[in-house]
FIPA-610460 format. One record per residue (C-alpha): x, y, z; residue in three letters. Coordinates in Angstrom, 2 decimals. Layout:
<sites>
SITE        xx        yy        zz   type
SITE         X         Y         Z    ALA
...
</sites>
This chain:
<sites>
SITE        xx        yy        zz   type
SITE     69.90    129.55     94.85    MET
SITE     71.07    130.21     98.39    ARG
SITE     67.60    129.07     99.68    SER
SITE     68.12    125.66     97.97    VAL
SITE     71.44    125.18     99.88    VAL
SITE     69.96    126.19    103.12    VAL
SITE     67.04    123.79    102.57    PHE
SITE     69.52    120.98    101.75    LEU
SITE     71.46    121.34    105.01    PHE
SITE     68.35    121.95    107.19    SER
SITE     66.83    118.80    105.86    ALA
SITE     70.06    116.88    106.74    LEU
SITE     70.06    118.37    110.24    SER
SITE     66.61    116.81    110.89    MET
SITE     67.67    113.37    110.00    MET
SITE     67.46    110.80    112.87    PRO
SITE     71.09    109.55    112.23    PHE
SITE     74.28    111.08    110.89    LYS
SITE     74.18    111.23    107.09    VAL
SITE     77.23    110.41    105.11    TRP
SITE     77.04    113.01    102.45    ALA
SITE     79.38    115.23    100.51    ALA
SITE     78.61    119.01    100.31    GLU
SITE     76.31    119.83     97.45    PRO
SITE     78.25    120.43     94.20    VAL
SITE     76.91    122.94     91.64    TRP
SITE     77.09    122.60     87.84    PHE
SITE     76.18    125.13     85.26    GLY
SITE     75.57    128.92     84.97    ASN
SITE     75.15    130.64     88.31    ALA
SITE     72.59    132.90     86.72    ASN
SITE     70.54    130.09     85.32    ALA
SITE     66.78    130.73     86.01    PRO
SITE     66.01    127.08     87.16    ARG
SITE     67.69    124.70     89.65    VAL
SITE     67.60    120.93     89.25    LEU
SITE     68.54    119.25     92.66    ALA
SITE     69.73    115.65     92.40    ILE
SITE     70.19    113.38     95.39    ASP
SITE     72.23    110.30     94.37    SER
SITE     74.03    107.41     95.86    ALA
SITE     76.71    107.57     93.15    MET
SITE     80.29    108.74     93.44    ASP
SITE     80.63    112.12     91.71    LEU
SITE     83.72    110.90     89.70    ALA
SITE     81.44    108.48     87.78    SER
SITE     78.70    111.12     87.15    PHE
SITE     80.42    114.51     86.78    GLU
SITE     81.07    114.23     83.02    PRO
SITE     77.41    113.53     82.51    ILE
SITE     76.31    116.37     84.56    LEU
SITE     78.60    118.75     82.77    LYS
SITE     77.29    117.55     79.37    ALA
SITE     73.74    118.14     80.58    PHE
SITE     74.22    121.75     81.68    VAL
SITE     76.10    122.47     78.45    ALA
SITE     72.99    121.30     76.57    LEU
SITE     70.63    123.22     78.89    HIS
SITE     72.33    126.48     79.99    PRO
SITE     69.04    127.59     81.57    ASP
SITE     69.36    124.93     84.22    VAL
SITE     71.82    124.81     87.08    ARG
SITE     72.27    121.43     88.80    VAL
SITE     73.02    120.90     92.47    VAL
SITE     74.28    117.37     93.15    TYR
SITE     74.38    115.70     96.59    ARG
SITE     76.08    112.37     97.08    ASP
SITE     74.13    110.34     99.82    VAL
SITE     74.47    106.77    101.07    ASN
SITE     71.75    104.41     99.67    THR
SITE     69.96    103.70    102.97    LEU
SITE     70.06    107.40    103.99    GLU
SITE     68.72    108.49    100.59    LEU
SITE     65.72    106.23    101.23    TYR
SITE     64.96    107.75    104.56    TYR
SITE     65.73    111.28    103.38    LEU
SITE     63.03    111.06    100.58    ILE
SITE     60.46    109.88    103.27    ILE
SITE     61.58    112.63    105.63    GLN
SITE     61.05    115.34    102.95    GLU
SITE     57.75    113.98    101.60    GLN
SITE     55.74    117.10    102.52    LYS
SITE     58.41    119.50    101.24    HIS
SITE     60.70    117.62     98.79    PRO
SITE     64.09    119.18     98.11    VAL
SITE     65.40    116.76     95.36    ALA
SITE     63.83    116.83     91.98    SER
SITE     65.44    113.46     91.20    LEU
SITE     66.75    110.57     93.28    ALA
SITE     69.26    107.99     92.01    ILE
SITE     70.12    104.75     93.76    SER
SITE     71.81    101.38     93.25    SER
SITE     69.55     99.99     96.05    ALA
SITE     66.84     98.89     93.74    MET
SITE     64.64     97.37     96.36    ASP
SITE     64.58    100.65     98.42    LEU
SITE     63.74    102.60     95.40    HIS
SITE     60.94    100.21     94.50    LEU
SITE     59.53    100.29     97.97    LYS
SITE     59.48    104.16     97.73    LEU
SITE     57.44    103.77     94.54    VAL
SITE     55.14    101.03     96.10    ASN
SITE     54.50    103.34     99.13    ASP
SITE     53.56    106.33     97.02    GLY
SITE     56.68    108.55     97.23    TYR
SITE     57.26    108.71     93.47    ALA
SITE     55.41    110.36     90.60    GLN
SITE     54.73    109.13     87.16    THR
SITE     56.77    110.22     84.17    TYR
SITE     56.54    109.10     80.63    GLN
SITE     58.51    110.08     77.48    SER
SITE     59.61    108.50     74.24    ASP
SITE     62.81    107.53     76.04    PHE
SITE     61.14    105.85     78.90    THR
SITE     58.54    104.15     76.57    ASP
SITE     61.43    102.59     74.65    ASN
SITE     62.86    100.94     77.80    LEU
SITE     61.99     97.29     78.11    PRO
SITE     59.35     96.48     80.77    ASP
SITE     61.99     94.85     83.04    ASN
SITE     64.01     98.03     83.14    PHE
SITE     61.15    100.15     84.60    LYS
SITE     58.46     99.95     87.16    TRP
SITE     54.94    101.62     86.87    ARG
SITE     56.42    104.51     84.83    ASN
SITE     57.80    105.81     88.10    GLN
SITE     61.15    104.00     88.37    LEU
SITE     63.59    103.84     85.46    PHE
SITE     66.97    102.00     85.15    ALA
SITE     69.71    103.67     83.17    PHE
SITE     72.81    101.55     83.86    SER
SITE     73.56     97.95     84.92    ILE
SITE     76.21     96.90     87.43    GLU
SITE     78.10     93.60     87.63    PRO
SITE     78.85     92.84     91.27    ILE
SITE     82.44     91.80     91.66    VAL
SITE     85.39     91.03     93.83    MET
SITE     88.43     93.27     93.93    LEU
SITE     91.81     91.82     94.84    VAL
SITE     95.22     93.32     95.70    ASN
SITE     97.44     91.11     93.60    LYS
SITE    100.56     92.00     95.64    GLU
SITE     99.01     91.18     98.91    ALA
SITE     96.69     88.20     98.03    PHE
SITE     98.10     84.86     99.14    PRO
SITE     98.44     82.38     96.33    GLY
SITE     96.28     82.03     93.19    GLU
SITE     93.61     84.54     92.73    LEU
SITE     90.10     83.21     93.32    PRO
SITE     87.81     82.94     90.32    ASP
SITE     84.61     82.03     92.16    ASP
SITE     83.28     81.80     95.80    ARG
SITE     84.47     78.22     96.38    GLN
SITE     87.94     79.16     95.54    SER
SITE     87.82     82.12     97.76    LEU
SITE     86.65     79.86    100.59    LEU
SITE     89.56     77.50     99.90    GLN
SITE     91.97     80.42    100.07    THR
SITE     90.57     81.66    103.36    ILE
SITE     90.87     78.19    104.92    ARG
SITE     94.38     77.59    103.77    GLN
SITE     95.68     81.17    104.65    ASN
SITE     93.96     81.91    107.87    GLU
SITE     96.55     84.36    109.25    LYS
SITE     96.91     86.31    106.04    THR
SITE     93.13     86.55    105.48    MET
SITE     92.11     87.41    109.00    THR
SITE     90.85     91.04    109.21    LYS
SITE     91.77     91.54    105.57    ARG
SITE     88.49     90.88    103.71    ILE
SITE     86.08     93.77    103.39    GLY
SITE     82.36     93.93    102.47    THR
SITE     79.32     96.14    103.16    TYR
SITE     77.77     96.47    106.59    ASP
SITE     74.16     95.58    105.54    ILE
SITE     72.86     97.56    108.48    ARG
SITE     74.27    100.77    107.10    GLU
SITE     74.30    100.17    103.40    SER
SITE     71.06     99.81    101.48    GLY
SITE     72.81     98.27     98.39    VAL
SITE     74.81     96.08    100.74    GLY
SITE     71.66     94.66    102.25    TYR
SITE     70.24     94.01     98.63    LEU
SITE     73.36     92.16     97.52    LEU
SITE     73.55     89.95    100.61    ALA
SITE     69.95     88.99    100.36    SER
SITE     70.38     88.19     96.69    GLN
SITE     73.39     86.10     97.45    ASP
SITE     71.32     84.16     99.93    ALA
SITE     68.69     83.64     97.20    ARG
SITE     71.20     82.60     94.56    GLN
SITE     73.21     80.04     96.48    ALA
SITE     72.01     79.63    100.06    ASP
SITE     74.53     76.85    101.06    VAL
SITE     77.50     78.73     99.52    THR
SITE     76.43     81.97    101.10    TRP
SITE     76.17     80.37    104.47    GLY
SITE     79.62     78.88    104.21    ARG
SITE     81.06     82.21    103.09    LEU
SITE     79.43     84.14    105.87    LEU
SITE     80.84     81.58    108.40    GLU
SITE     84.27     81.94    106.91    ALA
SITE     83.96     85.72    106.94    PHE
SITE     82.85     85.69    110.61    GLY
SITE     85.68     83.42    111.83    SER
SITE     88.30     85.57    110.11    HIS
SITE     87.05     89.00    111.35    ASP
SITE     85.69     90.35    108.15    VAL
SITE     85.73     94.15    108.01    GLN
SITE     82.46     95.87    107.29    THR
SITE     81.90     99.25    105.58    TYR
SITE     79.15    101.67    104.67    CYS
SITE     80.51    102.55    101.19    CYS
SITE     82.26    101.02     98.13    THR
SITE     85.04    103.62     97.87    HIS
SITE     86.14    102.96    101.44    ASP
SITE     86.57     99.25    100.70    ILE
SITE     88.38     99.96     97.44    ILE
SITE     90.73    102.37     99.22    ASP
SITE     91.75     99.78    101.81    ASP
SITE     92.19     97.06     99.11    VAL
SITE     94.45     99.44     97.24    ALA
SITE     96.49    100.23    100.37    SER
SITE     97.00     96.57    101.30    GLY
SITE     95.01     96.86    104.50    LYS
SITE     92.62     94.48    102.83    LEU
SITE     93.59     91.82    100.37    VAL
SITE     89.96     91.49     99.05    LEU
SITE     86.74     93.36     98.73    GLY
SITE     83.55     91.29     98.31    TYR
SITE     80.34     92.28     96.45    ASN
SITE     81.56     95.66     95.06    LEU
SITE     79.91     97.70     92.40    LEU
SITE     81.73     96.83     89.07    GLY
SITE     81.91    100.38     87.67    SER
SITE     83.86    101.69     90.71    TYR
SITE     86.05     98.62     90.88    ALA
SITE     86.83     98.68     87.14    SER
SITE     87.81    102.41     87.28    GLN
SITE     90.28    101.84     90.13    ARG
SITE     91.71     98.61     88.60    ALA
SITE     92.25    100.31     85.34    ARG
SITE     94.30    103.00     86.94    ASP
SITE     96.15    100.87     89.54    ASP
SITE     98.05     97.76     88.29    SER
SITE     98.01     96.27     91.73    ARG
SITE     94.28     95.70     91.61    LEU
SITE     92.33     93.08     89.76    LYS
SITE     88.53     92.98     89.29    MET
SITE     86.98     89.53     89.40    ILE
SITE     83.56     88.50     88.16    LEU
SITE     82.90     85.15     89.93    PRO
SITE     82.37     82.38     87.45    LYS
SITE     79.86     80.49     89.63    ASP
SITE     77.48     83.45     89.21    TYR
SITE     77.75     87.22     88.90    THR
SITE     75.04     89.35     90.25    LEU
SITE     73.84     92.20     88.11    MET
SITE     71.96     95.18     89.53    LEU
SITE     70.50     98.31     87.92    MET
SITE     71.03    101.91     88.95    ARG
SITE     67.54    103.51     88.84    ALA
SITE     66.05    106.97     89.16    ALA
SITE     62.72    108.28     90.37    LEU
SITE     61.08    111.66     90.53    ILE
SITE     59.83    112.30     94.18    PRO
SITE     56.18    113.07     94.57    LYS
SITE     55.78    116.82     94.69    GLY
SITE     59.34    117.47     93.52    ALA
SITE     59.96    121.18     92.99    PRO
SITE     61.24    120.94     89.45    ASN
SITE     59.70    117.77     87.97    ALA
SITE     59.91    118.96     84.46    ALA
SITE     63.65    119.41     84.37    ASP
SITE     64.03    116.04     86.28    ALA
SITE     62.20    114.44     83.42    GLY
SITE     64.45    116.26     80.86    VAL
SITE     67.55    114.90     82.80    PHE
SITE     66.16    111.44     82.92    LEU
SITE     65.62    111.37     79.22    ASP
SITE     69.24    112.59     78.81    PHE
SITE     70.41    109.64     80.88    LEU
SITE     68.72    107.30     78.42    LEU
SITE     69.89    109.29     75.37    SER
SITE     72.49    108.11     72.88    ASP
SITE     74.87    110.77     74.03    GLN
SITE     74.82    109.90     77.72    ALA
SITE     74.69    106.12     77.16    GLN
SITE     77.76    106.38     74.94    LYS
SITE     79.54    108.46     77.43    MET
SITE     78.98    105.85     80.14    MET
SITE     80.51    103.20     77.86    GLN
SITE     83.30    105.23     75.99    ASN
SITE     84.61    106.81     79.17    GLN
SITE     84.28    103.87     81.41    GLY
SITE     81.98    105.69     83.86    LEU
SITE     79.11    103.25     84.11    LEU
SITE     77.82    100.20     82.16    PHE
SITE     74.94    101.51     80.03    PRO
SITE     71.44     99.92     80.30    ILE
SITE     70.91     99.94     76.57    ARG
SITE     72.60     96.89     74.88    PRO
SITE     72.80     98.70     71.61    ASP
SITE     75.45    100.98     73.12    MET
SITE     77.75     98.05     73.96    ASN
SITE     80.63     97.46     71.50    ASN
SITE     82.14     94.01     72.00    ALA
SITE     85.58     95.33     71.29    ASN
SITE     85.30     98.17     73.75    ASP
SITE     87.69     97.66     76.78    PRO
SITE     84.88     99.04     79.17    TYR
SITE     82.39     96.15     78.19    VAL
SITE     82.26     93.51     80.91    VAL
SITE     81.28     89.98     80.12    SER
SITE     80.72     87.55     82.92    ALA
SITE     82.67     84.25     82.63    PRO
SITE     79.67     82.25     83.98    GLY
SITE     75.93     82.59     84.61    PRO
SITE     74.47     85.99     85.69    THR
SITE     71.89     86.66     88.32    GLY
SITE     70.17     89.70     87.14    VAL
SITE     68.30     91.54     89.94    ILE
SITE     64.99     92.33     88.26    GLU
SITE     62.79     95.37     88.98    LEU
SITE     59.77     93.37     90.24    ASP
SITE     57.52     92.76     93.22    GLN
SITE     59.81     90.10     94.51    GLN
SITE     62.32     92.83     95.67    LEU
SITE     59.77     93.94     98.25    LEU
SITE     59.70     90.60     99.97    VAL
SITE     63.18     91.14    101.31    GLY
SITE     62.25     94.42    102.68    ARG
SITE     59.35     93.08    104.75    ASP
SITE     60.29     94.43    108.21    TYR
SITE     60.19     91.08    110.04    ALA
SITE     62.09     89.23    107.35    LYS
SITE     64.70     92.17    107.17    GLN
SITE     65.18     92.16    110.91    LYS
SITE     65.64     88.39    111.01    ARG
SITE     68.02     88.38    107.98    PHE
SITE     70.24     91.11    109.61    ILE
SITE     70.24     89.24    112.94    ARG
SITE     71.38     86.01    111.27    ASN
SITE     74.01     88.01    109.47    TRP
SITE     75.24     89.48    112.72    GLU
SITE     75.42     86.05    114.33    MET
SITE     77.19     84.51    111.38    ALA
SITE     79.82     87.27    111.32    LEU
SITE     80.13     87.14    115.19    GLU
SITE     79.25     90.73    115.72    ILE
SITE     76.66     92.30    117.99    SER
SITE     73.88     94.65    117.08    SER
SITE     75.69     97.38    118.92    GLU
SITE     78.87     97.14    116.84    ASP
</sites>
């Protein structure tokens, strides 16, 4: 087991940039004969009960869990292609995971659980969705000026009418550092190009604050440093809003983006067998119900949703479901990606060195 930890840290040390990653966390019996290493762009708080339930069912497996940023996770899998460390990789940056599959970095897995997934929830039997996320705004009710926004147009109106209060107090992802941030920004541009352009312009003229990670934005909204966080993952926002009466999660009524969290088994993974067992567990009744009943995540299986359950989220308007399909790769074309980021930087009035 010590060799696994050493390998994890040595892999991180060879990365071409600083990795935002927590120290590996272990679950299960220290004497278990097998190790399942999971790299994931998911806060441990949302996943720990599921990990504990898995090792309780499989005492012969010890899980080591590493929390890595979505963009860094993508590069880490490429970096480790000759000697993979992770047996399973989980990300909300669907486009980056799809690109890994398309570029040959994942291996095929098939079971009764994956066969039962609808075709739009998997890709080539190598990428599998297990939860779905509404993309939301999070507001500090005590700090927000005036009526809370219910869509992007009302947010724009509030920004224009409360310039002093809103300046430097809106937070969103830095799409240069966050893989999921880039995905959501590009999807916003596809859903409503005119509204997205106006929103970017308003963000730029009011010194929007950019972040690598959801929890940092939520922390600053909770503290009052920010009055609003834009394009946040709904599971994290709902957890914090549930426990903090100052916070309100808003699903925009003009449209609510919905993305999927997805998992793949890297090609040449050291313990692909247990990775498949864990993937099946994620899709099982037990894990899907845990996601729902404990408010951890929003399950991918609609049969697990209870309309009377407080953890079910229903969008007030149309939804823009980000599909697992070839279209996602278009936005990751290098030239288009570079141009999109440059236009984003110009709109937000920030330089590429910031």
